Residue frames as a rotation matrix with the C-alpha (Angstrom) as fourth column:
MET 1
-0.215 0.944 0.248 7.96
-0.798 -0.024 -0.602 -57.19
-0.563 -0.328 0.759 5.93
SER 2
-0.727 0.017 0.686 6.40
0.227 0.950 0.216 -60.48
-0.648 0.313 -0.694 4.83
VAL 3
-0.867 0.490 0.094 3.98
0.049 -0.105 0.993 -60.88
0.496 0.866 0.066 1.93
ARG 4
-0.156 0.842 -0.516 1.27
0.888 0.349 0.300 -61.68
0.432 -0.412 -0.802 4.46
GLU 5
-0.194 0.041 -0.980 1.88
0.754 -0.633 -0.175 -58.53
-0.627 -0.773 0.092 6.51
GLU 6
-0.937 -0.228 -0.266 2.13
0.015 -0.785 0.620 -56.26
-0.350 0.576 0.738 3.46
PHE 7
-0.764 0.644 -0.041 -1.08
-0.064 -0.013 0.998 -57.41
0.642 0.765 0.051 1.84
ASP 8
-0.191 0.675 -0.713 -3.02
0.974 0.223 -0.049 -57.76
0.126 -0.703 -0.700 5.09
GLU 9
-0.516 -0.066 -0.854 -2.45
0.360 -0.921 -0.146 -54.00
-0.778 -0.383 0.499 5.38
TRP 10
-0.971 0.150 -0.185 -3.57
-0.233 -0.423 0.876 -53.43
0.053 0.894 0.446 1.79
ALA 11
-0.504 0.828 -0.245 -6.75
0.536 0.523 0.663 -55.45
0.677 0.203 -0.708 2.38
ALA 12
-0.202 0.397 -0.895 -7.52
0.932 -0.204 -0.301 -53.59
-0.302 -0.895 -0.329 5.61
GLU 13
-0.606 -0.114 -0.787 -7.20
0.032 -0.992 0.119 -50.29
-0.794 0.047 0.606 3.74
GLY 14
0.469 0.878 0.095 -9.50
0.075 0.067 -0.995 -51.46
-0.880 0.474 -0.035 0.95
ARG 15
-0.101 -0.606 -0.789 -6.73
-0.783 -0.441 0.439 -51.40
-0.614 0.662 -0.430 -1.62
ASP 16
-0.598 -0.072 0.798 -7.71
0.234 0.937 0.261 -54.83
-0.766 0.343 -0.543 -2.95
ARG 17
0.468 0.845 0.257 -10.53
0.585 -0.078 -0.807 -53.24
-0.662 0.528 -0.531 -4.94
GLY 18
0.597 -0.335 -0.729 -8.13
-0.548 -0.834 -0.066 -50.68
-0.586 0.439 -0.681 -6.40
MET 19
-0.550 -0.807 0.213 -5.79
-0.443 0.499 0.745 -53.46
-0.708 0.315 -0.632 -7.49
GLU 20
-0.201 0.575 0.793 -8.71
0.604 0.710 -0.361 -55.23
-0.771 0.407 -0.490 -9.13
GLU 21
0.762 0.560 -0.326 -9.69
0.140 -0.635 -0.760 -52.12
-0.632 0.533 -0.562 -11.08
ARG 22
0.259 -0.751 -0.607 -6.16
-0.815 -0.507 0.280 -51.47
-0.518 0.423 -0.744 -12.36
HIS 23
-0.639 -0.608 0.472 -5.26
-0.325 0.769 0.551 -55.07
-0.698 0.198 -0.688 -13.13
TRP 24
0.156 0.807 0.569 -8.51
0.337 0.498 -0.799 -55.75
-0.928 0.317 -0.194 -14.95
HIS 25
0.451 -0.011 -0.892 -7.39
-0.653 -0.685 -0.322 -53.51
-0.608 0.728 -0.316 -17.83
THR 26
-0.213 -0.624 -0.752 -5.00
-0.946 0.323 0.000 -56.19
0.243 0.711 -0.660 -19.06
ALA 27
-0.750 -0.061 0.659 -6.02
-0.383 0.852 -0.357 -59.25
-0.540 -0.520 -0.662 -17.01
LYS 28
0.263 0.950 0.165 -9.31
-0.334 0.250 -0.909 -59.54
-0.905 0.184 0.383 -18.90
HIS 29
0.494 -0.133 -0.859 -7.44
-0.866 0.011 -0.499 -59.91
0.075 0.991 -0.110 -22.18
ALA 30
-0.660 -0.748 -0.069 -5.22
-0.722 0.657 -0.215 -62.67
0.206 -0.092 -0.974 -20.76
LEU 31
-0.526 0.536 0.660 -8.21
-0.293 0.615 -0.732 -64.45
-0.798 -0.578 -0.167 -19.24
ALA 32
0.469 0.770 -0.432 -10.05
-0.658 -0.022 -0.753 -64.31
-0.589 0.638 0.496 -22.58
ARG 33
0.006 -0.570 -0.822 -7.25
-0.931 0.296 -0.212 -66.35
0.364 0.767 -0.529 -24.16
MET 34
-0.716 -0.327 0.617 -7.58
-0.606 0.730 -0.316 -69.24
-0.348 -0.600 -0.720 -21.73
ALA 35
-0.443 0.518 -0.732 -9.22
-0.528 0.509 0.680 -72.33
0.724 0.688 0.048 -23.22
ILE 36
-0.820 0.216 0.530 -11.34
-0.454 0.319 -0.832 -73.09
-0.349 -0.923 -0.163 -20.18
GLU 37
-0.620 0.616 -0.486 -13.87
-0.163 0.505 0.848 -75.82
0.768 0.605 -0.212 -20.82
GLU 38
0.309 0.864 0.397 -17.08
-0.698 -0.077 0.712 -76.62
0.646 -0.497 0.579 -18.97
GLY 39
0.960 0.185 -0.209 -16.30
0.009 0.727 0.686 -78.28
0.278 -0.661 0.697 -15.67
ASP 40
0.135 -0.989 -0.064 -12.57
0.358 0.110 -0.927 -77.43
0.924 0.102 0.369 -15.55
THR 41
0.719 -0.076 -0.691 -10.82
0.674 -0.167 0.720 -76.77
-0.170 -0.983 -0.068 -12.25
VAL 42
0.303 -0.580 0.756 -8.94
0.404 -0.641 -0.653 -73.46
0.863 0.503 0.040 -12.22
LEU 43
0.376 -0.303 -0.876 -6.69
0.892 -0.135 0.430 -71.63
-0.249 -0.943 0.219 -9.79
ASP 44
0.652 -0.244 0.718 -5.77
0.095 -0.913 -0.397 -67.96
0.752 0.327 -0.572 -9.45
MET 45
0.168 -0.714 -0.680 -2.43
0.968 0.249 -0.022 -67.58
0.185 -0.654 0.733 -7.65
GLY 46
-0.853 -0.392 -0.346 -2.19
0.476 -0.855 -0.207 -64.33
-0.214 -0.341 0.915 -5.73
CYS 47
-0.311 0.855 0.415 -5.91
0.908 0.138 0.396 -63.75
0.281 0.499 -0.819 -5.99
GLY 48
-0.982 -0.030 0.188 -6.27
-0.017 -0.970 -0.243 -60.49
0.190 -0.241 0.952 -4.07
SER 49
-0.511 0.854 0.098 -9.96
-0.771 -0.405 -0.493 -59.54
-0.381 -0.327 0.865 -4.25
GLY 50
-0.442 0.298 0.846 -10.74
0.139 0.955 -0.264 -62.75
-0.886 0.001 -0.463 -6.15
TYR 51
0.171 0.591 -0.788 -11.81
-0.663 -0.523 -0.536 -61.08
-0.729 0.614 0.302 -9.38
ALA 52
-0.457 -0.406 -0.791 -10.01
-0.880 0.332 0.339 -63.53
0.125 0.852 -0.509 -11.70
ALA 53
-0.971 0.164 0.175 -11.46
0.108 0.951 -0.290 -66.64
-0.214 -0.262 -0.941 -10.02
ARG 54
-0.142 0.975 -0.169 -14.93
0.048 -0.164 -0.985 -65.10
-0.989 -0.148 -0.024 -10.26
ALA 55
0.070 0.129 -0.989 -14.37
-0.882 -0.454 -0.121 -64.23
-0.465 0.881 0.082 -13.91
MET 56
-0.808 -0.431 -0.401 -13.21
-0.572 0.735 0.364 -67.73
0.138 0.524 -0.841 -14.80
ARG 57
-0.741 0.633 0.226 -16.39
0.387 0.677 -0.626 -69.11
-0.549 -0.376 -0.747 -13.26
GLU 58
0.045 0.868 -0.495 -18.77
-0.007 -0.495 -0.869 -66.54
-0.999 0.042 -0.016 -14.69
ALA 59
0.450 0.105 -0.887 -17.40
-0.787 -0.423 -0.449 -66.19
-0.423 0.900 -0.107 -18.23
GLY 60
-0.390 -0.786 -0.479 -15.04
-0.917 0.376 0.130 -69.10
0.078 0.490 -0.868 -18.72
GLY 61
0.442 0.698 -0.564 -17.29
-0.644 0.684 0.342 -71.94
0.624 0.212 0.752 -17.66
ALA 62
-0.654 -0.746 -0.125 -14.99
-0.427 0.500 -0.754 -73.35
0.625 -0.440 -0.645 -14.98
GLY 63
0.202 0.726 -0.658 -16.64
0.241 0.614 0.751 -75.98
0.949 -0.310 -0.051 -12.81
GLN 64
0.753 -0.068 -0.654 -14.59
0.652 -0.053 0.756 -75.15
-0.086 -0.996 0.005 -9.71
ALA 65
0.344 -0.632 0.694 -12.55
0.158 -0.690 -0.707 -71.98
0.925 0.353 -0.138 -9.24
TYR 66
0.568 -0.267 -0.778 -10.06
0.817 0.072 0.572 -71.38
-0.097 -0.961 0.259 -6.45
GLY 67
0.589 -0.503 0.633 -8.15
-0.164 -0.841 -0.515 -68.31
0.791 0.199 -0.578 -5.44
LEU 68
0.521 -0.504 -0.688 -5.01
0.841 0.441 0.314 -68.56
0.146 -0.742 0.654 -3.30
ASP 69
0.482 -0.388 0.786 -3.29
-0.147 -0.920 -0.364 -65.72
0.864 0.060 -0.500 -1.48
GLY 70
-0.368 -0.727 -0.580 -0.66
0.559 0.325 -0.762 -65.40
0.743 -0.605 0.287 1.19
SER 71
-0.895 0.077 0.439 -2.75
-0.322 -0.792 -0.518 -62.77
0.308 -0.605 0.734 2.99
PRO 72
-0.691 0.684 -0.233 -5.56
0.714 0.597 -0.366 -64.03
-0.111 -0.419 -0.901 5.23
ALA 73
-0.335 0.576 -0.746 -7.18
0.062 -0.776 -0.627 -60.59
-0.940 -0.257 0.225 5.06
MET 74
-0.646 0.076 -0.760 -7.24
-0.747 -0.269 0.608 -60.70
-0.158 0.960 0.230 1.25
VAL 75
-0.894 0.301 -0.332 -8.81
0.161 0.907 0.389 -64.16
0.418 0.294 -0.860 1.37
ARG 76
-0.527 0.737 -0.423 -11.47
0.627 0.001 -0.779 -62.98
-0.574 -0.676 -0.463 3.82
ASN 77
-0.354 0.374 -0.857 -12.32
-0.451 -0.871 -0.194 -60.05
-0.819 0.318 0.477 1.55
ALA 78
-0.785 0.002 -0.619 -12.40
-0.596 0.269 0.757 -62.21
0.167 0.963 -0.210 -1.57
SER 79
-0.849 0.485 -0.210 -14.70
0.513 0.852 -0.103 -64.72
0.130 -0.195 -0.972 0.13
ALA 80
-0.391 0.716 -0.578 -17.06
0.383 -0.445 -0.809 -61.91
-0.837 -0.538 -0.101 1.11
TYR 81
-0.510 0.128 -0.851 -17.33
-0.630 -0.728 0.269 -60.69
-0.585 0.673 0.452 -2.48
THR 82
-0.525 0.349 -0.776 -19.01
-0.619 0.469 0.630 -63.86
0.584 0.811 -0.030 -3.78
ASP 83
-0.064 0.544 0.836 -21.73
-0.831 0.435 -0.347 -66.26
-0.552 -0.717 0.425 -2.70
ASP 84
0.433 0.133 -0.892 -20.90
-0.767 0.573 -0.287 -68.82
0.473 0.809 0.350 -5.40
ALA 85
0.754 -0.070 0.653 -20.46
-0.447 0.673 0.589 -72.24
-0.481 -0.736 0.476 -3.78
ASN 86
0.793 -0.454 0.406 -18.11
0.596 0.714 -0.366 -73.29
-0.124 0.533 0.837 -6.60
THR 87
0.323 -0.737 0.593 -15.68
0.065 -0.608 -0.791 -70.43
0.944 0.295 -0.148 -6.02
GLY 88
0.899 -0.033 -0.437 -13.43
0.435 0.190 0.880 -70.81
0.054 -0.981 0.185 -2.99
PHE 89
0.514 -0.724 0.459 -10.47
-0.387 -0.674 -0.630 -68.95
0.766 0.146 -0.627 -1.53
LEU 90
0.791 -0.345 -0.505 -7.49
0.567 0.723 0.395 -70.35
0.229 -0.599 0.768 0.37
VAL 91
0.734 -0.668 0.120 -4.55
-0.660 -0.660 0.360 -69.01
-0.162 -0.344 -0.925 2.34
GLY 92
0.742 -0.534 0.406 -1.25
0.470 0.846 0.252 -70.47
-0.478 0.003 0.879 1.18
ASP 93
0.155 -0.760 -0.631 2.09
-0.495 -0.613 0.616 -69.87
-0.855 0.217 -0.471 -0.46
PHE 94
0.590 0.119 -0.798 3.15
-0.807 0.055 -0.588 -70.50
-0.026 0.991 0.128 -4.03
GLU 95
-0.388 -0.867 -0.311 5.85
-0.844 0.470 -0.259 -72.99
0.371 0.162 -0.914 -3.06
HIS 96
-0.979 0.147 0.141 3.42
0.058 0.863 -0.502 -75.37
-0.195 -0.483 -0.853 -1.33
LEU 97
-0.544 0.819 -0.182 0.16
-0.750 -0.377 0.544 -75.38
0.377 0.432 0.819 -3.27
PRO 98
-0.608 0.335 0.719 -2.61
-0.493 0.551 -0.673 -77.25
-0.622 -0.764 -0.170 -1.37
PHE 99
0.489 0.720 -0.493 -3.71
-0.847 0.255 -0.467 -79.37
-0.210 0.646 0.734 -4.34
GLU 100
0.459 -0.270 0.847 -3.13
0.108 0.963 0.248 -82.95
-0.882 -0.022 0.471 -5.40
SER 101
-0.664 -0.720 -0.204 -0.82
-0.217 -0.076 0.973 -83.65
-0.716 0.690 -0.106 -8.33
ASP 102
-0.965 0.247 0.089 -2.54
0.150 0.240 0.959 -83.59
0.215 0.939 -0.268 -11.75
SER 103
-0.403 0.854 -0.330 -5.70
0.852 0.218 -0.476 -82.07
-0.334 -0.473 -0.815 -10.25
VAL 104
0.119 0.379 -0.918 -5.98
0.081 -0.925 -0.372 -78.59
-0.990 -0.030 -0.141 -11.86
ASP 105
0.469 0.153 0.870 -6.70
0.832 0.255 -0.493 -77.72
-0.297 0.955 -0.008 -15.50
HIS 106
0.242 -0.351 0.905 -5.58
0.535 -0.730 -0.426 -74.09
0.810 0.587 0.011 -15.63
VAL 107
0.150 -0.272 -0.951 -3.61
0.903 -0.353 0.244 -71.72
-0.402 -0.895 0.193 -13.40
PHE 108
0.446 0.024 0.895 -3.69
0.498 -0.837 -0.226 -67.94
0.744 0.547 -0.385 -13.75
SER 109
0.161 -0.376 -0.913 -1.56
0.902 -0.319 0.290 -65.36
-0.401 -0.870 0.288 -11.94
MET 110
0.465 0.076 0.882 -1.70
0.567 -0.791 -0.230 -61.59
0.680 0.607 -0.411 -12.39
GLU 111
0.161 -0.485 0.860 0.91
-0.373 -0.836 -0.402 -59.30
0.914 -0.256 -0.315 -10.87
ALA 112
0.773 0.176 0.609 1.75
-0.634 0.202 0.747 -61.78
0.009 -0.963 0.268 -8.13
PHE 113
0.880 -0.378 -0.288 4.24
0.302 0.912 -0.276 -64.41
0.368 0.156 0.917 -9.28
TYR 114
0.078 -0.948 0.309 7.29
0.102 -0.301 -0.948 -62.24
0.992 0.106 0.074 -8.54
TYR 115
0.267 0.054 0.962 6.39
-0.886 -0.379 0.267 -62.24
0.379 -0.924 -0.053 -4.83
ALA 116
0.913 0.052 -0.405 7.26
0.040 0.976 0.215 -65.95
0.406 -0.213 0.889 -4.57
SER 117
0.655 -0.707 0.268 10.13
-0.570 -0.228 0.789 -66.45
-0.497 -0.670 -0.552 -2.12
ASP 118
-0.494 -0.739 0.458 11.45
-0.141 0.588 0.797 -69.24
-0.858 0.329 -0.395 -4.38
PRO 119
0.087 0.646 -0.758 10.11
-0.861 -0.335 -0.384 -68.68
-0.502 0.686 0.527 -7.91
MET 120
-0.535 -0.298 -0.790 11.54
-0.708 0.669 0.227 -71.89
0.461 0.681 -0.569 -9.34
ALA 121
-0.970 0.240 0.047 9.91
0.156 0.754 -0.638 -73.93
-0.188 -0.612 -0.768 -6.58
ALA 122
-0.248 0.922 -0.297 6.66
-0.351 -0.371 -0.860 -72.09
-0.903 -0.109 0.416 -7.34
LEU 123
-0.089 0.158 -0.983 6.91
-0.996 0.000 0.090 -72.98
0.014 0.987 0.158 -11.03
GLU 124
-0.843 -0.288 -0.455 7.59
-0.306 0.951 -0.035 -76.61
0.443 0.109 -0.890 -10.17
GLU 125
-0.763 0.636 0.114 4.53
0.090 0.279 -0.956 -76.63
-0.640 -0.719 -0.270 -7.89
VAL 126
0.023 0.770 -0.637 2.33
-0.768 -0.394 -0.505 -75.26
-0.640 0.501 0.583 -10.66
ARG 127
-0.348 -0.244 -0.905 3.72
-0.839 0.513 0.184 -77.93
0.419 0.823 -0.383 -12.99
ARG 128
-0.996 -0.081 0.032 3.00
-0.085 0.858 -0.507 -80.59
0.014 -0.508 -0.861 -10.34
ILE 129
-0.503 0.862 0.067 -0.67
-0.001 0.077 -0.997 -79.73
-0.864 -0.502 -0.037 -9.85
LEU 130
-0.098 0.481 -0.871 -1.50
-0.908 -0.401 -0.120 -79.27
-0.407 0.780 0.476 -13.55
ARG 131
0.486 0.325 0.811 -3.02
0.080 0.908 -0.411 -82.11
-0.870 0.264 0.415 -15.52
PRO 132
-0.555 -0.659 0.507 -1.33
0.561 0.153 0.814 -83.02
-0.614 0.736 0.285 -18.83
GLY 133
-0.341 0.386 0.857 -2.24
0.814 -0.334 0.475 -80.30
0.469 0.860 -0.200 -21.29
GLY 134
0.594 0.550 -0.586 -3.02
0.786 -0.550 0.281 -77.85
-0.168 -0.628 -0.760 -18.50
THR 135
0.166 -0.482 0.860 -1.88
0.570 -0.665 -0.483 -74.26
0.805 0.570 0.164 -18.81
PHE 136
0.090 -0.204 -0.975 -0.21
0.872 -0.457 0.176 -71.61
-0.481 -0.866 0.136 -16.68
TYR 137
0.368 0.095 0.925 -0.97
0.612 -0.773 -0.164 -68.01
0.700 0.627 -0.343 -17.70
CYS 138
0.112 -0.478 -0.871 1.54
0.928 -0.263 0.264 -65.82
-0.355 -0.838 0.415 -15.86
ALA 139
0.444 0.162 0.881 1.06
0.591 -0.792 -0.152 -62.05
0.673 0.589 -0.447 -16.25
VAL 140
0.201 -0.471 -0.859 3.46
0.870 -0.317 0.377 -59.46
-0.450 -0.823 0.346 -14.80
ASP 141
0.941 -0.034 0.338 4.26
0.122 -0.895 -0.429 -55.78
0.317 0.445 -0.837 -15.15
PHE 142
0.623 -0.740 0.252 7.31
-0.670 -0.339 0.660 -56.02
-0.403 -0.580 -0.708 -12.90
HIS 143
0.762 -0.453 0.463 9.95
0.559 0.821 -0.116 -57.50
-0.327 0.347 0.879 -15.20
ALA 144
0.005 -0.933 -0.359 13.47
0.525 -0.303 0.796 -56.57
-0.851 -0.192 0.488 -16.24
ASP 145
-0.537 -0.211 0.817 12.54
0.842 -0.185 0.506 -55.33
0.044 0.960 0.277 -19.72
ASN 146
0.462 0.724 0.513 10.26
0.584 -0.683 0.439 -52.60
0.668 0.097 -0.738 -18.37
PRO 147
-0.578 -0.816 0.024 12.46
0.523 -0.392 -0.757 -49.85
0.627 -0.425 0.653 -16.87
HIS 148
-0.366 0.498 0.786 9.43
-0.453 -0.833 0.317 -48.01
0.813 -0.240 0.531 -15.47
THR 149
0.747 0.644 -0.169 8.67
-0.176 0.435 0.883 -50.69
0.642 -0.630 0.438 -12.87
ALA 150
-0.099 -0.881 -0.463 12.17
0.446 0.376 -0.812 -50.88
0.890 -0.287 0.355 -11.38
GLU 151
-0.699 -0.205 0.685 11.29
-0.368 -0.719 -0.590 -48.26
0.614 -0.664 0.427 -8.76
TRP 152
0.390 0.911 -0.138 8.46
-0.340 0.281 0.897 -50.41
0.856 -0.303 0.420 -7.38
THR 153
0.058 -0.450 -0.891 10.95
0.699 0.656 -0.285 -51.85
0.713 -0.607 0.352 -4.91
GLU 154
-0.864 -0.382 0.328 10.97
0.092 -0.760 -0.643 -48.43
0.495 -0.526 0.692 -3.22
TYR 155
-0.379 0.825 0.420 7.24
-0.831 -0.503 0.238 -48.62
0.408 -0.259 0.876 -2.44
VAL 156
0.736 0.591 -0.329 6.74
-0.413 0.778 0.473 -52.30
0.536 -0.213 0.817 -1.65
ASP 157
0.047 -0.745 0.665 8.63
-0.999 -0.036 0.030 -53.62
0.002 -0.666 -0.746 1.35
ILE 158
0.689 0.143 0.710 8.92
-0.174 0.984 -0.030 -57.17
-0.703 -0.103 0.703 -0.01
GLU 159
-0.494 -0.867 -0.066 11.73
-0.375 0.144 0.916 -58.84
-0.784 0.477 -0.396 -1.95
MET 160
0.648 0.759 -0.059 10.59
-0.314 0.196 -0.929 -59.36
-0.694 0.620 0.366 -5.55
THR 161
-0.156 -0.656 0.738 11.99
0.514 0.585 0.628 -61.38
-0.844 0.477 0.246 -8.47
ARG 162
0.433 0.251 -0.866 12.68
-0.451 -0.772 -0.449 -59.29
-0.781 0.584 -0.221 -11.57
TRP 163
-0.182 -0.438 0.880 13.15
0.516 0.720 0.465 -61.71
-0.837 0.539 0.095 -14.46
SER 164
-0.621 -0.046 -0.783 13.42
-0.600 -0.615 0.512 -60.66
-0.505 0.787 0.354 -18.11
ARG 165
0.466 0.773 -0.430 11.21
-0.866 0.301 -0.398 -61.96
-0.179 0.558 0.810 -20.91
LYS 166
0.059 -0.547 -0.835 13.97
-0.607 0.644 -0.465 -64.39
0.792 0.535 -0.294 -21.85
GLU 167
-0.864 -0.420 0.277 14.40
-0.456 0.423 -0.783 -65.56
0.211 -0.803 -0.557 -18.26
TYR 168
-0.077 0.907 0.415 10.66
-0.808 0.187 -0.559 -66.26
-0.585 -0.378 0.718 -17.94
ARG 169
0.607 0.279 -0.744 10.84
-0.730 0.565 -0.384 -68.51
0.314 0.777 0.546 -21.01
GLU 170
-0.285 -0.834 -0.472 13.98
-0.467 0.551 -0.692 -70.25
0.837 0.023 -0.546 -19.76
ARG 171
-0.802 -0.024 0.596 12.66
-0.587 0.210 -0.782 -70.80
-0.107 -0.977 -0.182 -16.23
PHE 172
0.298 0.953 0.062 9.34
-0.880 0.300 -0.369 -72.14
-0.370 0.055 0.927 -17.49
ARG 173
0.496 -0.163 -0.853 11.20
-0.561 0.690 -0.457 -74.68
0.663 0.705 0.251 -19.60
GLU 174
-0.627 -0.778 0.026 13.47
-0.477 0.357 -0.803 -75.63
0.616 -0.517 -0.595 -16.70
ALA 175
-0.542 0.506 0.671 10.35
-0.710 0.152 -0.688 -76.36
-0.450 -0.849 0.277 -14.65
GLY 176
-0.763 0.152 0.628 9.07
0.278 0.954 0.108 -78.72
-0.583 0.257 -0.771 -17.34
PHE 177
0.298 0.909 -0.291 6.68
0.077 -0.326 -0.942 -76.51
-0.951 0.259 -0.167 -19.31
TYR 178
-0.304 -0.216 0.928 6.36
0.953 -0.073 0.295 -76.02
0.004 0.974 0.228 -23.03
VAL 179
-0.437 0.158 -0.886 6.32
0.120 -0.965 -0.231 -72.26
-0.892 -0.207 0.403 -23.61
VAL 180
-0.229 0.469 0.853 3.59
0.936 0.345 0.062 -71.79
-0.266 0.813 -0.519 -26.20
GLU 181
0.475 0.402 0.783 3.11
0.617 -0.786 0.030 -68.04
0.628 0.469 -0.622 -26.02
GLN 182
-0.223 -0.404 -0.887 4.77
0.845 -0.535 0.031 -64.89
-0.487 -0.742 0.461 -24.78
ASP 183
-0.030 0.394 0.919 3.17
0.771 -0.576 0.272 -61.56
0.636 0.717 -0.286 -25.52
THR 184
-0.934 -0.173 -0.314 2.80
0.328 -0.766 -0.553 -57.99
-0.145 -0.620 0.771 -24.33
ILE 185
-0.012 0.987 0.157 -0.72
0.957 -0.034 0.289 -56.81
0.291 0.154 -0.944 -23.54
PRO 186
-0.798 -0.336 0.500 -0.96
0.254 -0.940 -0.227 -53.00
0.546 -0.054 0.836 -23.63
ASP 187
-0.321 0.697 -0.642 -3.09
0.798 -0.166 -0.579 -51.08
-0.510 -0.698 -0.503 -21.16
ARG 188
-0.710 0.114 0.695 -5.27
0.514 -0.592 0.621 -48.91
0.482 0.798 0.361 -23.38
GLU 189
0.304 0.948 -0.093 -7.65
0.717 -0.163 0.677 -47.80
0.627 -0.273 -0.730 -20.64
VAL 190
0.031 -0.362 -0.932 -5.43
0.830 -0.510 0.226 -45.69
-0.557 -0.780 0.284 -18.42
GLU 191
0.886 0.343 0.312 -5.99
0.458 -0.752 -0.474 -42.10
0.072 0.563 -0.823 -19.49
ILE 192
-0.137 -0.986 -0.094 -2.77
0.964 -0.154 0.216 -40.37
-0.228 -0.061 0.972 -20.54
PRO 193
0.554 0.396 -0.732 -2.88
0.352 -0.908 -0.225 -36.55
-0.754 -0.133 -0.643 -20.21
PRO 194
0.891 -0.258 0.374 -1.55
0.274 -0.350 -0.896 -34.23
0.362 0.900 -0.241 -22.94
ALA 195
0.098 -0.987 -0.130 2.14
0.809 0.155 -0.567 -33.37
0.579 -0.049 0.814 -22.88
ASP 196
-0.297 -0.249 0.922 1.60
-0.082 -0.955 -0.284 -29.88
0.951 -0.160 0.263 -21.43
GLU 197
0.691 0.583 0.427 0.23
-0.500 -0.042 0.865 -31.40
0.523 -0.811 0.262 -18.21
PHE 198
0.683 -0.549 -0.482 3.52
0.667 0.738 0.103 -33.10
0.299 -0.392 0.870 -17.34
PRO 199
-0.798 -0.305 -0.520 5.29
-0.060 0.898 -0.435 -33.68
0.600 -0.316 -0.735 -15.06
THR 200
0.403 0.912 0.074 2.59
-0.350 0.079 0.933 -35.29
0.846 -0.402 0.351 -12.92
GLU 201
0.529 -0.158 0.833 2.85
-0.835 0.076 0.545 -36.76
-0.149 -0.985 -0.092 -9.44
ASP 202
0.601 -0.202 0.774 3.93
-0.044 0.958 0.284 -40.10
-0.798 -0.205 0.566 -10.92
TRP 203
0.437 -0.364 0.823 5.43
0.867 0.413 -0.277 -39.31
-0.239 0.835 0.496 -14.32
GLU 204
-0.269 -0.650 -0.711 8.11
0.293 -0.758 0.582 -36.90
-0.917 -0.051 0.395 -15.49
THR 205
-0.761 -0.048 -0.647 7.17
-0.559 -0.458 0.692 -37.11
-0.329 0.888 0.322 -19.16
ARG 206
0.369 0.924 -0.099 4.24
-0.795 0.259 -0.549 -38.19
-0.482 0.281 0.830 -21.29
GLU 207
0.150 -0.400 -0.904 6.61
-0.795 0.495 -0.351 -40.33
0.588 0.771 -0.244 -23.36
ALA 208
-0.854 -0.506 0.119 7.53
-0.462 0.633 -0.621 -42.40
0.239 -0.586 -0.774 -20.30
MET 209
-0.364 0.806 0.466 3.88
-0.537 0.227 -0.812 -42.93
-0.761 -0.546 0.350 -19.38
VAL 210
0.514 0.514 -0.687 3.01
-0.853 0.218 -0.475 -43.95
-0.095 0.830 0.550 -22.94
GLU 211
-0.269 -0.709 -0.652 5.94
-0.699 0.609 -0.374 -46.36
0.663 0.355 -0.659 -23.04
HIS 212
-0.875 -0.089 0.476 4.92
-0.444 0.539 -0.716 -47.98
-0.193 -0.838 -0.511 -19.75
PHE 213
-0.196 0.915 0.353 1.22
-0.354 0.269 -0.896 -48.45
-0.914 -0.301 0.271 -20.42
ARG 214
0.648 0.579 -0.494 0.92
-0.619 0.022 -0.785 -48.66
-0.444 0.815 0.373 -24.18
GLU 215
0.242 -0.639 -0.730 4.19
-0.795 0.300 -0.526 -50.34
0.556 0.708 -0.436 -25.18
HIS 216
-0.816 -0.578 0.020 5.30
-0.472 0.645 -0.601 -52.47
0.334 -0.499 -0.799 -22.23
GLY 217
0.191 0.982 -0.009 1.89
-0.762 0.154 0.628 -53.07
0.618 -0.113 0.778 -20.67
THR 218
0.430 0.042 0.902 1.69
-0.734 0.598 0.322 -56.54
-0.526 -0.800 0.288 -19.14
LEU 219
-0.484 -0.656 -0.579 4.07
-0.844 0.523 0.113 -59.36
0.229 0.544 -0.808 -20.02
LEU 220
0.560 0.712 0.424 2.18
-0.754 0.650 -0.095 -62.64
-0.343 -0.267 0.901 -20.48
THR 221
-0.611 -0.703 -0.365 4.02
-0.774 0.627 0.087 -65.96
0.168 0.336 -0.927 -20.53
VAL 222
0.506 0.854 0.121 2.01
-0.859 0.511 -0.016 -69.12
-0.075 -0.096 0.993 -21.19
GLY 223
-0.691 -0.723 0.011 3.26
-0.723 0.691 0.016 -72.58
-0.019 0.003 -1.000 -20.30
VAL 224
0.473 0.796 -0.376 1.63
-0.783 0.576 0.235 -75.94
0.404 0.183 0.896 -21.09
ALA 225
-0.034 -0.428 0.903 2.20
-0.759 0.599 0.255 -79.06
-0.650 -0.677 -0.345 -19.00
PRO 226
-0.642 -0.273 -0.717 3.27
-0.713 0.557 0.426 -82.07
0.283 0.784 -0.552 -21.12
């Protein structure tokens, strides 16, 4: 199944709002670190419901915010959730971003980058569209250092890239970025039941759930364009 087909189904089922709720736990902390200045142009890659683009406009002061997604249904939903003329949503893929070179100040991506069919080409595209000094905040749960996300491939019928922390740093540098930060943002909002309530539908042990949400959380890699 293609990315478009998979997430068109998710959007039709209303799962975009569920993704927004779950991702916001850690996405809001990554977004708060972005040095967005008044009038900046920002892009959310893999925007889903469009929550990050809206947040960068509402709280970050961005002049123009865009969200891009491979799913037309997701883009339709995201567009319906805002009436802000300075927030727009586009259908496209990560390897061919519809922006001029040196035209974007900041790029954000939450739980989406690993869906790129060619992740290095996607990184090079982000590097191309960023102005000098622009940043790419790339946040993922699905990475090789978190054993609890390996099984996601059983539930999502799309090929996904599973880089390690080290590989993210190396690939960013290969694409021409300076890696200025790499951090783990824990999810402290998911409620973890007491040990005597395990196993649950999703977790065999409380220890595994704690490790996933509180220790691994979301891996954030930040690159700056020279």
